[in-house]
N, C-alpha and C positions, 0 to 999 in steps of 0.2 A: 286293314293295315296295308300300307303302301310298301310292298315287298323291295321295290327298288330303293326307296328311302331307307328301309331297315338296314340294308347291306351298304348304303352310302354310294350307289352307282347310278349311272344314267340308264335310261331305257335302251340306249343303243350299246350298252355293255356287251362284250364278246364273253363267250362261255369261259375263256381264261381269265378274263377280269371278275367274272362273277365268282369263280373258283378261289381267286386270290383273296377277294374281299371277304368271302365267307371264312376262310382259313384264319384271317387276321383277326376277325371280330369273334370267331369261336374260341381262339387262344385267350382273347381279352375277358370275355365274359364267362368263360368255362366254370361250372360250379366248384370244381376242385381248386381254382384259383381264387375264387370268391366264396368261401365257406360261410354259410348261414346269411347269405345276402339275397333276400327274396327278389329284389329288383334285378340283380344280376342273373338270377335263375330264370326270371320271365324273359329278359332280353335274350338269353341263350336259347330258349324255346322259339322266340320269334324269328332269330336268325336262322335256326334249323328249319322252320316252316318255310321262310322265304327261300332258302337254298333249295329245299326239295322241289318247290314250284319252278324256280327260275332256271335251275340247271337241267330241267327236263324240257326239250324243245316243244313238245305237244302241249304240256302244261302251261308253259310260258306263252304260247300263242294264244291259248284261250284266256289267260289271265290279261294279256295285253288288250284282248278284245272286250272282255266282260268284267274286268276288275275284280272285286271281292267275291263276285257270284260266279267265278270262272267254273266252278265245279258243276254248275247247273246249265252249262252251255248247250248240251244236247237237248235237255228238256226245253230250253227257252227256244231253241230253233224249231222244234217240233210245234210248240205252241204258237209261235209267231206264224208258222206256215198255215196251221189250222185256222187262225184268226184271219190271215189274209184271205183264205179260201171262203171264210164266211162273209167278209166284206165283199168279196168279188160276187157272190151268189146274190147280195142284196143291193149291188150298185145300181141296178135298175130302179131301186126304190128311192134314190136320192143320197145314197151312201157312198163315201169316197172309197176308190179301190186301193188306195196307198196311205201309209201312215205319215201324219205330220210328226215333227219332233216332240210335240207335247203328248200326242197320243201314244207314241213309242215309249216315252218315260212313263206314262200312266200304266201302259201295259206291263212295263218292266216291274213296277211297284206292285201291281196286283199279283204278279207271280211270286216275286221274292221279297217284297217289302211289307206285305199284309195289306196293300190297298184294295179298294172295292171296285176299281173302275171297270174291270172286265170279269170280276169273280164269277158272275152268273153264267158267263159264256165260256169259262175255261175250267168249269167243274169236272169235265171228263179228261183233262190233261194229266198225263202221267208225271208225278213228281218224285223226286228222289227222296229217301228217307233221311232222317236226321243223323248226324254224325255222333258217335259216342266217344267219350274220353275216359281213360282208366289209368292208374299209376301202379306200377309192378316194382316192388322193393326187392333189392338183391344185395348180397355182400360181394366184395370184390373177387372172391374166389369163384363163386357161382357165375359171375359175369365173364370170367376168363375161360368158361367152357361152354360149348354148344349144348343145350339141353331143351327137353320138351316140357311144357307146362300146360296144365288144363284150367281154364278160365270159365266162370259161370257167367253168362250174359243173358239177361232177360229169361231166366230159367232154363237156358240151354247151355250145355258144356261144350266148349270148343278146344281142340288141342293145337296149340301153336309151338313152333320151333324157334327158340331164342338163339341167334348165332352168337358165338364167342366174339368178345370184343365190343360189346354194347357200351355206350358211355353214359355217364350220370347226366340226366337231363334230356338224353336222346329220345326222339319219339318215332315210333314205326307205325305203319298203317296195315290193319287186317281188313282187306276188301270185303265189302259185303256183310259185315257183321255189326253193322250200326242199326238204327231204327228201321222199321218196315217202310217201304215206299207206299205212296197214295195212288190209288186208281191204276194198280198194277206196275208202278214205277219200281226202279231198282232200289235196293236197301241202301242205307247209308253205310259209312265205313267205321271202323273201331280204330282209335288212335291209342297207342299204349305209350306212356312216358316211363322211362326207367329212372328209379331213385336207387343210387348205389352207395351204401353206407362207407364211411371212411374205414380203412383198415388200420390196426394198431401198429403194424410194422411197415407196411409199404404205402407210399403216396403215389398217386397215378397222375401223369400229365400226358394226355393223348394216349399214345401206345407205350410210352416209356414209364418205368417204375423207379422210385428213389427209396433208399433205405439207408440206415447208419448201423455200424457195428462197432462194439467196443474193442480196443486193441490194447493189450498190456504194454508197458514202456519197454520191455526187454525184447519183444517180438518186434516192435516199431523200430528200434535201434539196431537190432541184429538180423532182422528178417526172419522169415519162416512161413509156416502154412497154417491157415485157419479154415474152419468149416462155417459156411453160412447158409441161410435159408433163402430159397427162392419160391416162386408161387408152385413149381412142379417138383420140389424136393430139395435136398442139401447138395452143395457142390464145395469141392475144395477150392481155396483161393490162394496163391502165392502172395506173400507180402515181401516188398523189396526193403533191403536195409535202409535205415535212416528215414523211414517214412514219417512225414510230417503230420501234426494233428490237422484234421479236416480235409486231408488229402482224398481225392476221388478217383475211383476206377470204374471202368465200364465194362460190363459183361455183355458182350453182344449176343442178341437174340434171346436173352433171358428175361425180356420184359413182358408186356401184355400183348395177347395176339391181336393182330389187325383185323378189324371187322369185315367179314365177308371176303377175306384173302386167306384161305387156309394154308397153313404152313408158314406164314410169316408173323414175325414178333418184333416188338420194339426192343429196347434194351434196358438193363437194370444197371443203374448207377449206385455205387456203394461209397459212402463217406465214412472214413475212419475217425473215431473218437477215442484218443488216446487216453488211457486211464493211468494217473500217477500212483505209485505204491503209498500206502498209508501204514500207520503203526509200525515204523521202522524200529528195529533193535539197535543198540550201540554198535554192534559190528557192522550192520548195513549202513548206518550213517556214516561210519568211519570210511567205508568203501566209496561212498559218494563224495566224501572229502578228498580222498585221494584222487579220485576221478577229477574233481574240480581243479585240484592243483596241477595234476598232470596236463590239463587242457590250457592252463593259464602259464 
């Protein structure tokens, strides 16, 4: 994948431009905005992967130099030095002491693309292990709290801490818990993608939550106080007189926790659904007629 192309930016993009492009695309392709859309989910994962690399100066430097194989940069440099030393030691026998562009490409292919150009001469090179990918399914309430989870990877139990505020489709890396390295090389990494089920009452967009509550006609007209549910319990909410149907109110700090930012939360937006009375008796109907006449 071309990470710059995925984010729609140039290779000269500043950190601020990378951040802005990521946020714009993440909002557009977020799984909560595109439910049951496999293409949007895949795009969201690609956007997260691109941002993880390009927003990190060291990773971005390696990516700019080695492209898709940037994670193998250290192994590649080690192997290249060994190969150059081998060429130097044999230079007296008619071998070149430097790489041509073609030789360099063949060597790169032999390490990362499965080519056979130097396979015999690089068998002692240390190679990084394969990366593993896994999916962890959570409900919204679980994702709102920091908790520990035990995973079984290749017969080994590893205990990880899942920070509060993870997003649906977000991927985190557990370093060193992927496949074993070759010839004493480092292990690969474990990438865990979170799949967060939709909540029956709350809809999440970023760090904000959205919900709706039924409001009887009399409280909507006269005002009053109601009790509503939030993720961390019930709260009382004052209703202003003459509240209109689908009116919205914001409860600051009652939304979702901000990922890796302890003590900070999004907001909760409440939409009122005004319920009209039904099965009116004659006296109630008469009162509404009187009200209608008084208003006219």
